[in-house]
Steps between C-alpha positions, in 0.01 A plus 500: 500500500633699207854481367554858620423419864806602707704233670372457853713220636876477493665156482738379764839588349668192645264242351294675235182383677220754507355610830195292591191601303330423175714271287438369153821301468706347780814289481606361834818298563532425128814313397574382149801295396624385161740221583749638748417862408262674742319759289257618767607478862224504765328789322223701664311789339147610421322728256188701576206526258542768235868552566780498243806323631825476305769243566851616416841343545776319311430213261463173686370658820166316479268769365357310200472184710245680718282573197532141383391377841192723491417367152554145633759437229720369780441411864685606817691245698385657827261768616147617416351728236154653525309719254189690609498298820498165320795258508682465170761273653457255653149442363302240302528530123137608462554792735828589330314534169238727660756722669712522185202659318563809711849541354617613156857510377687670217825323419831611352411310186154568364377136503213574261331222304643551148225303326221712652390852412570778747134504599492126567820528704299722733178298504622141526569493875203710613266263313669176604609591855257768616201363310419829323284490191679557171319832452588624849863393462529669161347824627746507786789416267413782260488747790845389612648514153370853475661576837842377381468677164445193282130514420580456131699179555220265610535272197880513472720207595763580767783422259389800290547740792810676627650399832347800674158419356530137607582605856197733500286204394654293780411771751144516366476120517599501864242770579231307311491253788402784735770414752534655839876475468715578194852358499753670271826316430753722324238575238728723292812285503424333164411825326713722277594818686273723295197290599560503874358845576163427343446181702611669823266794434212256454577331831522840671152580368365169628660554840353849532152429366415166664504350848677184386778376725837479326810301587774601262853376430696751296840653434328819375564709810319810373190292443534346846529844658195628309246224566604344833340542839771276644837380371663183636872453457601134467838342545579128532133401531412744776345846532782712638317832486146620430332837482345771289679567169630841609670329795645204312624705203584818687630399842536121541618371835686188388840521334405216262197700388715808444745298293223352285323832443827668407577224249161513320419870498 
């Protein structure tokens, strides 16, 4: 399926759960608490292969927690998570490691290894985790650095790069693992304003030219409108509305969604 394939299934607006069919990601009955604070409340939704789904909503509504659950950086208190038909939670640790190989994430902060060259930042995990040869990993890394416009920075240390360049390296590093799913967590929030457009343009190009599935948390509403097949509006740990971007941004049904869109646009 290409990234330009039209959306064929609409989610249920009351739950955000896609109509039965092919699913790459499914969260079912997922609840996550931090102390007495319920961040995700009996959450149900799914993402089809090749789709680009953006999570919007106020800070603290649980969006980033979903990405952290998929990366197994935290665990749900209740519910199940499956990726490509395989349980991610609950599941034995060996299976968790295998499923997690299907998922890449780009964080708010770049999280690059400062003591390694840009090239080695891209090759370390493919060699150690995927078992690629050094030559194969380096060839793939050079292709990706060319893709993100940093082919001349292979030997540079991350600390010698601008913030926008570091985020481009982080995107390339995530893609080097050949994930089925790419998670994007407010990837421009740590950048100076003049660097934001370049990173967003790169992600638009990736969305349009690949069949990778994207799950994106962002406050960049123009970007969300451009790349999304579906937009999910979160509030208080629940999906309160879901639909195509033209519906969510142009004619939302829920008053809370209208209030949020009016405040951020």
